[in-house]
Residue frames as a rotation matrix with the C-alpha (Angstrom) as fourth column:
UNK 1
0.697 -0.706 0.126 -45.78
0.276 0.426 0.862 14.26
-0.662 -0.566 0.492 10.42
UNK 2
0.601 -0.608 -0.519 -42.65
-0.766 -0.623 -0.158 15.67
-0.227 0.492 -0.840 9.35
UNK 3
0.957 -0.211 0.200 -40.68
0.254 0.942 -0.219 13.01
-0.142 0.260 0.955 7.36
UNK 4
0.557 -0.812 0.176 -37.40
-0.383 -0.439 -0.813 14.97
0.737 0.385 -0.556 7.29
UNK 5
0.433 -0.487 0.759 -36.18
-0.884 -0.065 0.463 13.79
-0.176 -0.871 -0.459 10.70
UNK 6
0.856 -0.150 0.495 -35.42
0.089 0.986 0.144 10.19
-0.510 -0.080 0.857 9.64
UNK 7
0.775 -0.554 0.303 -32.87
0.349 -0.024 -0.937 11.71
0.526 0.832 0.175 7.27
UNK 8
0.714 -0.501 0.489 -30.91
-0.654 -0.727 0.211 13.31
0.250 -0.470 -0.847 10.05
UNK 9
0.571 -0.567 0.593 -28.98
-0.192 0.610 0.769 10.17
-0.798 -0.553 0.240 11.29
UNK 10
0.594 -0.353 0.723 -27.98
0.777 0.485 -0.401 9.40
-0.209 0.801 0.562 7.72
UNK 11
0.773 -0.284 0.567 -26.83
0.100 -0.828 -0.552 13.04
0.626 0.483 -0.612 7.23
UNK 12
0.733 -0.496 0.466 -24.77
-0.645 -0.290 0.707 12.82
-0.215 -0.818 -0.533 10.51
UNK 13
0.587 -0.509 0.630 -23.07
0.353 0.861 0.366 9.71
-0.729 0.007 0.685 9.29
UNK 14
0.665 -0.229 0.711 -22.10
0.710 -0.104 -0.697 11.39
0.233 0.968 0.094 6.05
UNK 15
0.757 -0.383 0.529 -20.72
-0.431 -0.902 -0.037 14.43
0.491 -0.200 -0.848 7.86
UNK 16
0.676 -0.528 0.514 -18.81
-0.463 0.238 0.854 12.32
-0.573 -0.815 -0.083 10.25
UNK 17
0.553 -0.497 0.669 -17.22
0.677 0.736 -0.012 10.27
-0.486 0.460 0.743 7.44
UNK 18
0.674 -0.282 0.683 -16.28
0.418 -0.616 -0.668 13.46
0.609 0.735 -0.297 5.56
UNK 19
0.788 -0.389 0.478 -14.64
-0.604 -0.641 0.474 14.85
0.122 -0.662 -0.740 8.72
UNK 20
0.664 -0.533 0.525 -12.68
0.005 0.705 0.709 11.62
-0.748 -0.468 0.471 9.19
UNK 21
0.497 -0.504 0.706 -11.32
0.867 0.259 -0.425 11.76
0.032 0.824 0.566 5.64
UNK 22
0.737 -0.244 0.631 -10.48
-0.062 -0.953 -0.297 15.45
0.673 0.180 -0.717 6.09
UNK 23
0.803 -0.443 0.399 -8.61
-0.492 -0.113 0.863 14.61
-0.338 -0.889 -0.309 9.27
UNK 24
0.554 -0.589 0.589 -6.57
0.610 0.768 0.196 11.90
-0.567 0.250 0.784 7.44
UNK 25
0.550 -0.357 0.755 -5.58
0.669 -0.354 -0.654 14.40
0.501 0.865 0.044 4.73
UNK 26
0.753 -0.140 0.643 -4.65
-0.306 -0.940 0.153 17.10
0.583 -0.312 -0.750 7.23
UNK 27
0.694 -0.425 0.582 -2.73
-0.617 0.066 0.784 15.02
-0.371 -0.903 -0.217 9.66
UNK 28
0.581 -0.393 0.713 -1.06
0.418 0.895 0.152 12.55
-0.698 0.210 0.685 7.30
UNK 29
0.733 -0.433 -0.525 1.59
-0.654 -0.662 -0.367 14.65
-0.189 0.612 -0.768 5.73
UNK 30
0.697 -0.518 -0.496 4.37
-0.056 0.650 -0.758 12.94
0.715 0.556 0.424 3.80
UNK 31
0.827 -0.431 -0.361 6.92
0.489 0.236 0.840 11.53
-0.277 -0.871 0.406 6.29
UNK 32
0.813 -0.570 -0.122 9.77
-0.581 -0.807 -0.108 13.99
-0.037 0.158 -0.987 6.57
UNK 33
0.527 -0.710 -0.467 13.18
0.070 0.585 -0.808 12.63
0.847 0.393 0.358 5.57
UNK 34
-0.374 -0.738 0.562 14.73
-0.595 -0.274 -0.756 13.89
0.711 -0.617 -0.336 8.84
UNK 35
0.333 0.525 0.784 12.44
-0.912 0.391 0.126 11.37
-0.241 -0.756 0.609 10.61
UNK 36
0.998 0.050 -0.041 14.28
-0.062 0.914 -0.400 8.54
0.017 0.402 0.916 8.74
UNK 37
0.160 -0.976 0.151 17.66
-0.444 0.066 0.894 6.96
-0.882 -0.210 -0.422 8.82
UNK 38
0.736 0.078 -0.672 19.01
-0.676 0.127 -0.726 6.37
0.028 0.989 0.146 5.42
UNK 39
0.131 -0.626 0.769 20.84
-0.248 0.730 0.636 2.94
-0.960 -0.274 -0.060 4.96
UNK 40
0.082 -0.232 -0.969 22.69
-0.996 -0.002 -0.084 2.08
0.017 0.973 -0.231 1.73
UNK 41
0.181 -0.074 0.981 22.41
-0.158 0.982 0.103 -1.52
-0.971 -0.173 0.166 0.60
UNK 42
-0.324 -0.467 0.823 24.52
0.825 0.286 0.487 -2.00
-0.463 0.837 0.293 -2.59
UNK 43
-0.904 -0.117 0.411 22.93
0.361 -0.723 0.589 0.25
0.227 0.681 0.696 -5.19
UNK 44
0.061 0.991 0.118 19.56
0.391 -0.133 0.911 0.48
0.918 -0.009 -0.396 -3.43
UNK 45
-0.790 -0.323 0.521 18.48
-0.250 -0.607 -0.754 2.44
0.560 -0.726 0.399 -0.44
UNK 46
-0.040 0.774 -0.632 16.41
0.759 0.435 0.484 1.81
0.650 -0.461 -0.605 2.63
UNK 47
-0.507 0.013 0.862 14.93
-0.448 -0.858 -0.251 4.54
0.737 -0.513 0.441 4.81
UNK 48
-0.363 0.301 -0.882 14.15
0.729 0.681 -0.067 3.32
0.580 -0.667 -0.467 8.34
UNK 49
0.375 0.539 0.754 11.72
-0.083 -0.791 0.607 5.51
0.923 -0.290 -0.251 10.37
UNK 50
-0.769 -0.624 0.141 13.21
-0.178 -0.002 -0.984 6.39
0.614 -0.782 -0.109 13.79
UNK 51
-0.709 0.655 0.261 9.66
-0.263 0.097 -0.960 6.35
-0.654 -0.749 0.104 15.14
UNK 52
-0.838 0.405 0.366 7.25
0.546 0.596 0.590 4.00
0.021 0.694 -0.720 13.15
UNK 53
-0.881 0.468 -0.063 4.27
-0.471 -0.881 0.039 6.05
-0.037 0.064 0.997 11.89
UNK 54
-0.510 0.782 0.359 0.71
0.220 0.522 -0.824 5.13
-0.832 -0.341 -0.438 12.74
UNK 55
-0.977 0.213 0.011 -1.58
-0.032 -0.196 0.980 4.67
0.211 0.957 0.198 9.72
UNK 56
-0.444 0.896 0.006 -5.25
0.148 0.081 -0.986 5.17
-0.884 -0.437 -0.169 9.33
UNK 57
-0.855 0.261 -0.448 -7.57
-0.516 -0.336 0.788 4.71
0.055 0.905 0.422 6.31
UNK 58
-0.428 0.800 0.421 -11.07
-0.023 0.456 -0.890 3.68
-0.903 -0.390 -0.177 5.49
UNK 59
0.440 0.759 -0.480 -13.26
-0.534 -0.209 -0.819 2.52
-0.722 0.617 0.313 2.65
UNK 60
-0.444 -0.583 -0.681 -10.83
-0.896 0.306 0.323 0.30
0.020 0.753 -0.658 0.83
UNK 61
0.684 0.643 0.344 -11.78
-0.616 0.762 -0.199 -3.18
-0.390 -0.076 0.918 -0.43
UNK 62
-0.322 -0.883 0.342 -9.71
-0.407 0.456 0.792 -6.13
-0.855 0.115 -0.506 -1.33
UNK 63
-0.825 -0.147 -0.545 -9.71
-0.564 0.162 0.810 -8.20
-0.031 0.976 -0.217 -4.63
UNK 64
-0.786 0.597 -0.163 -12.71
0.564 0.799 0.209 -10.18
0.256 0.072 -0.964 -3.42
UNK 65
-0.314 0.586 0.747 -14.66
-0.044 -0.795 0.605 -6.90
0.948 0.157 0.275 -2.84
UNK 66
0.364 0.360 -0.859 -14.52
0.825 0.303 0.477 -7.35
0.432 -0.882 -0.187 0.96
UNK 67
0.907 -0.051 0.419 -14.17
-0.207 -0.919 0.336 -4.31
0.368 -0.392 -0.844 3.27
UNK 68
0.220 -0.900 -0.377 -10.51
0.804 0.386 -0.452 -3.79
0.552 -0.204 0.808 4.34
UNK 69
0.932 0.048 0.360 -9.41
-0.127 -0.886 0.445 -1.57
0.340 -0.461 -0.820 7.23
UNK 70
0.172 -0.954 0.244 -6.08
-0.701 -0.293 -0.651 -0.71
0.693 -0.059 -0.719 8.78
UNK 71
0.243 0.006 0.970 -6.77
-0.909 0.351 0.225 -3.04
-0.339 -0.936 0.091 11.64
UNK 72
0.954 0.155 0.256 -6.28
-0.073 0.950 -0.305 -6.00
-0.291 0.272 0.917 9.26
UNK 73
0.430 -0.903 -0.023 -2.64
-0.280 -0.109 -0.954 -5.03
0.858 0.416 -0.300 8.86
UNK 74
0.186 -0.401 0.897 -2.08
-0.979 -0.154 0.134 -5.76
0.084 -0.903 -0.422 12.57
UNK 75
0.705 0.107 0.701 -0.43
-0.431 0.850 0.304 -8.95
-0.563 -0.517 0.645 13.70
UNK 76
0.467 -0.603 0.647 1.96
0.816 0.575 -0.052 -9.41
-0.341 0.552 0.761 10.68
UNK 77
-0.466 -0.638 -0.614 4.49
0.042 -0.708 0.705 -7.43
-0.884 0.303 0.356 8.75
UNK 78
0.620 0.630 0.467 3.15
0.543 0.085 -0.835 -6.09
-0.566 0.772 -0.289 5.43
UNK 79
-0.624 -0.760 -0.183 5.00
0.320 -0.462 0.827 -4.90
-0.713 0.458 0.531 2.35
UNK 80
0.444 0.893 -0.078 2.94
0.405 -0.278 -0.871 -2.45
-0.800 0.355 -0.485 0.26
UNK 81
-0.799 -0.593 0.101 3.44
0.348 -0.318 0.882 -1.40
-0.491 0.740 0.460 -3.29
UNK 82
0.165 0.836 -0.524 1.30
-0.075 -0.519 -0.851 1.08
-0.983 0.180 -0.023 -5.30
UNK 83
-0.904 -0.411 -0.116 0.61
-0.148 0.046 0.988 0.42
-0.401 0.910 -0.103 -8.99
UNK 84
0.118 0.964 -0.238 -2.13
-0.739 -0.075 -0.669 -0.59
-0.663 0.255 0.704 -11.39
UNK 85
0.184 0.019 0.983 -2.99
0.164 0.985 -0.049 -3.65
-0.969 0.170 0.178 -13.49
UNK 86
0.949 0.167 0.268 -2.63
0.294 -0.164 -0.941 -1.83
-0.113 0.972 -0.205 -16.84
UNK 87
0.559 -0.785 -0.267 0.96
-0.388 -0.532 0.752 -0.88
-0.733 -0.316 -0.602 -15.99
UNK 88
0.918 -0.162 -0.363 3.15
-0.300 0.318 -0.899 -1.35
0.261 0.934 0.243 -19.07
UNK 89
0.194 -0.972 -0.130 6.46
-0.341 0.057 -0.938 -1.81
0.920 0.226 -0.320 -17.20
UNK 90
-0.576 -0.716 0.395 7.35
-0.598 0.039 -0.801 -1.92
0.558 -0.697 -0.450 -13.52
UNK 91
0.000 0.622 0.783 4.43
-1.000 0.007 -0.006 -3.36
-0.009 -0.783 0.621 -11.72
UNK 92
0.868 0.301 -0.394 4.50
-0.354 0.932 -0.069 -6.99
0.347 0.200 0.916 -12.95
UNK 93
0.202 -0.854 -0.479 8.13
0.194 0.514 -0.835 -7.51
0.960 0.076 0.269 -12.42
UNK 94
-0.497 -0.329 0.803 8.08
-0.624 -0.508 -0.594 -5.82
0.603 -0.796 0.047 -8.99
UNK 95
0.412 0.793 0.449 5.27
-0.911 0.356 0.209 -7.91
0.006 -0.495 0.869 -7.79
UNK 96
0.756 -0.188 -0.627 7.19
-0.090 0.919 -0.384 -10.96
0.648 0.347 0.678 -9.03
UNK 97
-0.321 -0.947 -0.018 10.27
-0.023 0.026 -0.999 -9.98
0.947 -0.321 -0.030 -7.03
UNK 98
-0.320 0.232 0.919 8.21
-0.911 -0.341 -0.231 -9.31
0.259 -0.911 0.320 -3.97
UNK 99
0.761 0.648 0.031 6.62
-0.641 0.744 0.188 -12.68
0.099 -0.163 0.982 -4.22
UNK 100
0.457 -0.723 -0.518 9.97
0.185 0.646 -0.740 -14.39
0.870 0.242 0.429 -4.77
UNK 101
-0.490 -0.652 0.579 11.51
-0.399 -0.422 -0.814 -12.49
0.775 -0.630 -0.053 -1.82
UNK 102
0.197 0.635 0.747 8.65
-0.971 0.020 0.239 -13.56
0.137 -0.772 0.620 0.51
UNK 103
0.917 0.259 -0.303 9.21
-0.255 0.966 0.053 -17.16
0.307 0.029 0.951 -0.31
UNK 104
0.190 -0.951 -0.244 12.94
0.355 0.298 -0.886 -16.86
0.915 0.082 0.394 0.47
UNK 105
0.128 -0.098 0.987 12.40
-0.788 -0.614 0.041 -15.30
0.602 -0.783 -0.156 3.94
UNK 106
-0.895 -0.438 -0.087 13.42
-0.277 0.697 -0.661 -17.26
0.350 -0.568 -0.745 7.02
UNK 107
-0.682 0.731 0.022 9.85
0.431 0.427 -0.795 -17.06
-0.590 -0.533 -0.606 8.10
UNK 108
-0.900 0.257 0.352 7.60
0.268 -0.312 0.912 -16.44
0.344 0.915 0.212 5.03
UNK 109
-0.078 0.963 -0.258 4.37
0.845 0.201 0.495 -16.56
0.529 -0.179 -0.830 7.03
UNK 110
-0.145 -0.002 -0.989 5.34
0.813 -0.570 -0.119 -13.43
-0.564 -0.822 0.084 8.90
UNK 111
-0.745 -0.217 -0.631 5.00
-0.102 -0.897 0.429 -11.17
-0.660 0.384 0.646 5.86
UNK 112
0.259 0.830 0.494 1.93
0.702 0.190 -0.686 -10.32
-0.663 0.524 -0.534 3.73
UNK 113
-0.799 -0.538 0.270 2.26
0.535 -0.429 0.728 -8.63
-0.276 0.726 0.630 0.38
UNK 114
0.127 0.951 -0.280 -0.25
0.624 -0.296 -0.723 -5.79
-0.771 -0.083 -0.631 -0.48
UNK 115
-0.778 -0.286 0.559 -0.73
0.627 -0.389 0.674 -4.23
0.025 0.876 0.482 -3.93
UNK 116
-0.123 0.688 -0.716 -2.64
0.420 -0.617 -0.665 -0.94
-0.899 -0.382 -0.213 -3.75
UNK 117
-0.106 0.154 0.982 -4.24
0.994 0.051 0.099 0.02
-0.035 0.987 -0.158 -7.04
UNK 118
-0.546 -0.118 -0.829 -3.86
0.270 -0.962 -0.041 3.76
-0.793 -0.247 0.557 -8.15
UNK 119
-0.959 0.226 -0.170 -6.26
-0.216 -0.197 0.956 3.30
0.182 0.954 0.238 -11.02
UNK 120
-0.671 0.698 0.249 -9.78
-0.103 0.244 -0.964 3.40
-0.734 -0.673 -0.091 -9.49
UNK 121
0.047 0.735 -0.676 -11.56
-0.902 -0.260 -0.345 3.78
-0.430 0.626 0.651 -12.82
UNK 122
0.130 -0.012 -0.991 -10.34
-0.751 0.651 -0.107 0.42
0.647 0.759 0.075 -14.27
UNK 123
-0.702 -0.521 -0.485 -9.19
-0.158 0.778 -0.608 -1.62
0.694 -0.351 -0.628 -11.27
UNK 124
0.305 0.834 0.459 -12.18
-0.851 0.023 0.525 -3.08
0.427 -0.551 0.717 -9.56
UNK 125
0.196 -0.197 0.961 -12.16
-0.725 0.630 0.277 -6.27
-0.660 -0.751 -0.019 -7.48
UNK 126
0.854 0.232 0.465 -12.60
0.078 0.827 -0.557 -8.54
-0.514 0.512 0.688 -10.40
UNK 127
0.809 -0.588 0.007 -9.81
-0.130 -0.191 -0.973 -7.10
0.574 0.786 -0.231 -12.43
UNK 128
0.090 -0.831 0.549 -7.41
-0.980 -0.171 -0.098 -7.14
0.176 -0.530 -0.830 -9.48
UNK 129
0.364 0.070 0.929 -8.27
-0.464 0.878 0.116 -10.71
-0.808 -0.473 0.352 -8.72
UNK 130
0.973 -0.056 0.225 -7.57
0.214 0.586 -0.781 -11.89
-0.088 0.808 0.582 -12.28
UNK 131
0.562 -0.817 0.132 -4.29
-0.443 -0.432 -0.786 -9.92
0.698 0.383 -0.605 -12.35
UNK 132
0.082 -0.611 0.788 -3.04
-0.997 -0.062 0.056 -11.18
0.015 -0.790 -0.614 -8.99
UNK 133
0.768 0.259 0.586 -3.86
-0.300 0.954 -0.029 -14.80
-0.566 -0.153 0.810 -9.79
UNK 134
0.826 -0.488 -0.283 -1.04
-0.284 0.074 -0.956 -14.61
0.487 0.870 -0.078 -12.35
UNK 135
-0.033 -0.895 0.445 1.53
-0.855 -0.205 -0.476 -14.64
0.517 -0.397 -0.759 -9.48
UNK 136
0.384 0.238 -0.892 0.21
0.072 0.956 0.286 -17.81
0.920 -0.174 0.350 -7.83
UNK 137
-0.796 -0.581 -0.167 0.88
0.255 -0.072 -0.964 -16.38
0.548 -0.811 0.206 -4.36
UNK 138
0.129 0.959 -0.252 -1.94
0.694 0.094 0.713 -16.63
0.708 -0.266 -0.654 -1.89
UNK 139
0.009 -0.168 -0.986 -0.29
0.890 -0.449 0.085 -14.04
-0.457 -0.878 0.146 0.33
UNK 140
-0.936 -0.296 0.191 -0.63
0.352 -0.794 0.496 -11.38
0.005 0.532 0.847 -2.32
UNK 141
-0.049 0.917 -0.395 -3.48
0.800 -0.201 -0.566 -9.00
-0.599 -0.344 -0.723 -1.41
UNK 142
-0.639 -0.063 0.767 -4.98
0.648 -0.582 0.492 -6.42
0.415 0.811 0.413 -3.71
UNK 143
-0.270 0.569 -0.777 -6.67
0.639 -0.498 -0.587 -3.21
-0.721 -0.654 -0.229 -2.48
UNK 144
-0.655 0.128 0.745 -8.88
0.584 -0.539 0.607 -0.78
0.479 0.832 0.279 -4.42
UNK 145
-0.089 0.649 -0.755 -11.05
0.782 -0.424 -0.457 2.24
-0.617 -0.631 -0.469 -3.57
UNK 146
0.811 0.431 0.396 -11.98
0.581 -0.674 -0.456 5.61
0.070 0.600 -0.797 -4.90
UNK 147
0.184 -0.843 0.505 -9.37
0.423 -0.396 -0.815 8.33
0.887 0.364 0.284 -5.68
UNK 148
0.356 -0.034 0.934 -9.78
-0.625 -0.752 0.211 10.11
0.695 -0.659 -0.288 -2.43
UNK 149
0.942 0.041 0.333 -9.43
-0.286 0.616 0.734 6.92
-0.175 -0.787 0.592 -0.37
UNK 150
0.660 -0.741 0.126 -6.30
0.715 0.567 -0.409 5.89
0.231 0.360 0.904 -2.26
UNK 151
0.134 -0.579 0.804 -4.77
0.082 -0.802 -0.592 9.39
0.987 0.146 -0.060 -1.99
UNK 152
0.689 0.168 0.705 -5.38
-0.627 -0.350 0.696 9.37
0.364 -0.921 -0.136 1.73
UNK 153
0.898 -0.381 0.219 -3.36
0.199 0.796 0.572 6.20
-0.392 -0.470 0.791 2.22
UNK 154
0.480 -0.742 0.468 -0.67
0.718 0.025 -0.696 7.24
0.505 0.670 0.545 -0.28
UNK 155
0.453 -0.245 0.857 -0.15
-0.288 -0.950 -0.120 10.57
0.844 -0.192 -0.501 1.50
UNK 156
0.875 -0.118 0.470 0.55
-0.457 0.122 0.881 8.79
-0.161 -0.986 0.053 4.81
UNK 157
0.700 -0.601 0.386 3.10
0.494 0.797 0.346 6.61
-0.516 -0.052 0.855 3.29
UNK 158
0.004 -0.678 -0.735 4.75
-0.375 -0.683 0.627 9.28
-0.927 0.273 -0.257 1.03
UNK 159
-0.467 -0.080 0.880 3.69
0.667 0.622 0.410 7.41
-0.581 0.779 -0.238 -2.23
UNK 160
-0.346 0.338 -0.875 3.06
-0.499 -0.856 -0.133 9.66
-0.794 0.391 0.465 -5.17
UNK 161
-0.558 0.187 0.808 0.90
0.717 0.600 0.356 8.97
-0.418 0.778 -0.469 -8.25
UNK 162
-0.262 0.495 -0.829 -0.77
-0.431 -0.828 -0.358 10.95
-0.863 0.264 0.431 -10.95
UNK 163
0.461 0.517 0.721 -2.94
0.540 0.481 -0.690 10.11
-0.704 0.708 -0.058 -14.07
UNK 164
-0.561 -0.542 -0.626 -1.38
-0.281 -0.586 0.760 11.06
-0.778 0.602 0.177 -17.45
UNK 165
0.514 0.848 -0.132 -3.63
-0.422 0.115 -0.899 11.17
-0.747 0.518 0.417 -20.52
UNK 166
0.029 -0.521 -0.853 -0.78
-0.993 0.086 -0.086 10.16
0.118 0.849 -0.515 -22.88
UNK 167
-0.101 -0.079 0.992 -0.82
-0.379 0.925 0.035 6.48
-0.920 -0.373 -0.124 -23.72
UNK 168
-0.946 -0.216 -0.242 -1.41
-0.304 0.333 0.893 4.07
-0.112 0.918 -0.380 -26.51
UNK 169
-0.136 0.961 -0.240 -4.85
-0.891 -0.013 0.454 3.04
0.433 0.276 0.858 -27.96
UNK 170
-0.021 0.153 -0.988 -4.22
0.070 0.986 0.152 -0.52
0.997 -0.066 -0.032 -26.55
UNK 171
-0.572 -0.352 -0.741 -3.17
0.705 0.251 -0.663 0.42
0.420 -0.902 0.104 -23.04
UNK 172
0.601 0.795 0.080 -5.24
0.663 -0.552 0.506 3.56
0.447 -0.251 -0.859 -22.62
UNK 173
0.640 -0.400 0.656 -4.04
-0.477 -0.876 -0.069 6.31
0.602 -0.268 -0.752 -20.25
UNK 174
-0.123 -0.795 -0.594 -0.97
0.433 0.496 -0.753 5.88
0.893 -0.349 0.283 -18.03
UNK 175
0.934 0.282 0.221 -0.60
-0.069 -0.463 0.884 6.46
0.351 -0.840 -0.413 -14.32
UNK 176
-0.108 -0.980 0.169 2.81
-0.189 -0.146 -0.971 7.67
0.976 -0.137 -0.170 -13.05
UNK 177
0.901 0.420 0.106 3.46
-0.205 0.198 0.959 6.11
0.382 -0.886 0.264 -9.58
UNK 178
0.238 -0.804 0.544 6.17
-0.956 -0.095 0.278 5.55
-0.172 -0.587 -0.791 -6.99
UNK 179
0.327 -0.180 -0.928 8.26
-0.308 0.908 -0.285 2.36
0.893 0.379 0.241 -7.43
UNK 180
-0.607 -0.619 0.499 9.12
-0.657 0.037 -0.753 2.20
0.447 -0.785 -0.429 -3.67
UNK 181
-0.068 0.526 -0.848 8.09
0.301 0.821 0.485 -0.38
0.951 -0.223 -0.214 -1.29
UNK 182
-0.096 0.198 0.976 6.52
-0.736 -0.673 0.064 0.41
0.670 -0.712 0.211 2.14
UNK 183
-0.473 -0.104 -0.875 7.18
0.330 0.900 -0.285 -1.86
0.817 -0.424 -0.391 5.11
UNK 184
0.059 0.627 0.777 4.49
-0.723 -0.510 0.466 -1.76
0.688 -0.589 0.423 7.75
UNK 185
-0.827 -0.562 -0.016 5.06
-0.388 0.591 -0.708 -3.39
0.407 -0.579 -0.706 11.05
UNK 186
-0.608 0.618 -0.499 2.68
0.563 0.778 0.278 -5.68
0.560 -0.112 -0.821 13.00
UNK 187
-0.434 0.429 -0.792 1.30
0.644 -0.467 -0.606 -2.67
-0.630 -0.773 -0.073 14.89
UNK 188
0.346 0.572 0.744 0.12
0.938 -0.209 -0.276 -1.20
-0.002 0.793 -0.609 11.54
UNK 189
0.696 -0.316 -0.645 2.80
-0.078 -0.926 0.371 1.45
-0.714 -0.208 -0.669 11.62
UNK 190
0.910 -0.413 -0.036 5.04
-0.052 -0.027 -0.998 2.48
0.411 0.910 -0.046 8.74
UNK 191
0.774 -0.633 0.009 8.48
0.211 0.270 0.939 1.20
-0.597 -0.725 0.343 9.65
UNK 192
-0.344 -0.929 -0.135 10.66
0.096 -0.178 0.979 1.57
-0.934 0.324 0.151 6.56
UNK 193
0.801 0.419 -0.427 10.68
-0.358 -0.236 -0.903 2.65
-0.479 0.877 -0.039 2.82
UNK 194
-0.031 -0.782 0.623 12.72
0.279 0.592 0.756 0.58
-0.960 0.197 0.200 0.38
UNK 195
-0.358 -0.164 -0.919 13.86
-0.847 -0.356 0.394 1.33
-0.392 0.920 -0.012 -3.12
UNK 196
0.492 0.740 0.459 11.91
-0.503 0.672 -0.543 -1.09
-0.710 0.037 0.703 -5.37
UNK 197
0.464 -0.378 -0.801 14.64
-0.848 0.072 -0.525 -2.10
0.256 0.923 -0.287 -7.79
UNK 198
-0.325 -0.699 0.637 16.11
-0.838 0.525 0.148 -4.97
-0.438 -0.486 -0.756 -5.72
UNK 199
-0.345 0.143 -0.928 16.08
-0.533 0.784 0.319 -8.48
0.773 0.604 -0.194 -7.14
UNK 200
0.607 0.778 -0.161 14.27
-0.290 0.405 0.867 -11.15
0.740 -0.480 0.471 -5.16
UNK 201
0.358 -0.498 -0.789 17.16
0.777 0.628 -0.044 -12.58
0.518 -0.598 0.612 -3.26
UNK 202
-0.742 -0.597 0.304 18.51
0.358 -0.736 -0.574 -9.10
0.567 -0.317 0.760 -2.41
UNK 203
-0.152 0.780 0.608 15.06
-0.567 -0.572 0.593 -7.94
0.810 -0.254 0.528 -1.30
UNK 204
0.684 0.412 -0.603 14.74
0.151 0.728 0.669 -11.14
0.714 -0.548 0.435 0.92
UNK 205
-0.136 -0.841 -0.524 18.02
0.817 0.204 -0.540 -10.41
0.561 -0.502 0.659 2.52
UNK 206
-0.798 -0.104 0.594 17.10
-0.069 -0.963 -0.261 -6.89
0.599 -0.250 0.761 3.34
UNK 207
0.205 0.941 0.268 13.70
-0.571 -0.108 0.814 -7.90
0.795 -0.320 0.516 4.68
UNK 208
0.391 -0.173 -0.904 15.30
0.546 0.834 0.076 -10.58
0.741 -0.524 0.420 6.82
UNK 209
-0.631 -0.772 -0.080 17.35
0.612 -0.431 -0.663 -7.92
0.477 -0.467 0.745 8.35
UNK 210
-0.672 0.457 0.584 14.50
-0.450 -0.877 0.169 -5.46
0.589 -0.149 0.794 8.85
UNK 211
0.371 0.910 -0.186 12.15
-0.437 0.348 0.829 -8.16
0.819 -0.227 0.527 10.35
UNK 212
-0.391 -0.577 -0.717 14.60
0.439 0.568 -0.696 -9.28
0.809 -0.587 0.031 12.96
UNK 213
0.737 0.627 -0.251 13.31
0.517 -0.283 0.808 -8.65
0.436 -0.726 -0.533 16.56
UNK 214
0.584 -0.529 0.616 15.17
-0.571 -0.807 -0.152 -6.08
0.578 -0.263 -0.773 18.63
UNK 215
-0.163 -0.731 -0.663 18.25
0.140 0.648 -0.748 -7.52
0.977 -0.214 -0.003 20.30
UNK 216
0.823 0.481 -0.302 17.69
0.304 0.077 0.950 -8.42
0.480 -0.873 -0.083 24.03
UNK 217
0.087 -0.854 -0.512 21.28
0.992 0.119 -0.030 -7.53
0.086 -0.506 0.858 24.71
C-alpha cells in the first residue's frame, strides 16, 4: 500500500495557505494618497479614505495566544497601532494616550484598541500580555504573528516597519515603525489614518468626530 497519499490533503492545505498569503501581498498595496481626503486638525493630520478599504489577514494571535482573524474586528470601531514592547520611546506614551482617549469618548464601548507587534522574535503572547497589563485597560488588545503575517497586515494599512541592528546592550536591536494610528470601521474596513502625536483629549475629540454616524439630513 502506498503511504504517500495521506500526505496529499496536508500538502494541498499548505499550498492553499501559501496562495492566500501571496494574494494578500499582491492585492494589498499601500493605500494611495489620492484615495484619501486630508484634514488638518491643529498641528496633526487625519487622512479619511473616500472609500473604506477592506482588510484581510490570517494567522495572527492575541496576547492570550488565541487565534485572531479579521472577522473579530467586525461590529465595533478599532484603532490600530504598530509597535513593540522593547520600544524605547513612542510606544508606551502612544498607547497611554490611546487608552486615555478611549475613556474620554462619548461612547467608549464602541471602540477597541489594537496593538500590533512588529517584533515577532521577542513579542510572544506572554510578553505582550505583561506589557499591556501596565495600561490597566481591558479594551487594549495585543496581536502577534510571524514576520510575513505582520507584513501582510501592515501593507494593507500603509504601516511601515524595519528592523535595525543598532541598539544598546540593554535594549537589544531596534525596530523602526510608523507612529500613525489606523481607524478601522465596524465592517472591518480601513476608514482613516491619524497622526499619532495627539494628546489624549485631542485624540478623543477627533475620534468622536470620526465615529459620528452619517447625517440623515
